[in-house]
N, C-alpha and C positions, 0 to 999 in steps of 0.2 A: 567567565561565562564559557569559555572554551572547555574548561574542565568539567563543569556542570554539563554541557552538551555531551562531552565524551561519555561521562557516567550515565547519563540518560539513554544514550544509544547503546551502550553496553549492556545495560539492564534490560532495555526493550528487546534487543536480540535475544538475550539469554531467556527471557520469559517467552518470546515468540517460538523459539525452538524447543522450550520445555513443553508448551502447549501441543505442538506437532507431536513430539515423542510420547506424550501422555495418550494422545488420540491413536497412535500407532499401538501402543501398549494395550489400550482398550479393545482395539480391533483384534489383535492376537488372543486376547483373553476371551472374547466372544466366539472366535473360532475354536478355541480349546474347549469351551463349554458346549458348543454345538456338537463336537465330536467328529466332524467331517469338513472338509474344505469345500466352501461354497464359492463359486467364482463371482457372485454378486458383491461379496465382500471385498472391498478393494482397501488398500493402505491409505493412510491420510496423505502421504507424500510418496511418490513413485518415480524413479528415473529409469529410462530404458535407452538403449542405443538403437538409433534409426537405421534406415537402410543405408544411407549415405555416410554413416559413422557419427552423425550428429546426436547429441543427447536430447531426448525428449522428456519434459517434466509433466507430472499430473499432480494437482494439489485438490484434494477432496473429490476425486473422480473427474475433475475438469482439466483437460489438456491445456497446457500453457505453451504458447509458441511466440516467437518474436513478431510473427505476422499480426497475431491478435493485438499485441501491445502497439504496434504501428498503426493498425487500423483505429484503435481507440484514440491514439494521440491525434490522428488526422481528423477524426470525428470531433473531438474537442476544439481542434483549431478552427475547424468549419463552423462550429456552433458560436465561436467567439464567446466563450463562457463569460458570463456576467458575475462579477464578484461584488456582492453588496457591501462587504466591509472595505474593500479597496475603494470604491466610489464614495463611500462615507468619508473615509479618511482623507481622500482627495479634496472633497468639498470642504471638510473641516480646515484643512491646511490652507486652502485658498481664502476661506473666511477669516482665519487668524492673520494671514498676510495682509488682507485688505484692511483689517481692524488696526494693525499696527502702522500700515502706511498712512491712514487717516490720523492716528495719533501723532505721528511724526510730522505730518503736514501741519497739524494745529501748534505744534511747538515750534 
């Protein structure tokens, strides 16, 4: 299982970066066909150094910051996201436990 998980993660990572690379190449090709540099065309993935020396990342024109990630995590925690499959699995487990308890009580 560990070997499969490692292979899956490796292939997923490789394909993900391949897609980003392809989008960047397509963007460069559009720029070359246009004949001039248009500031509206941005790269697929862009890293810049911030004012305080921190790296700032942008993916598909959207800025990515650790503050955004923290805010989303807090928002999800406040919502107390309800996972349907988790609750179904919990109820199924309780039902099977109760069934076997009754069977054992009969024996």
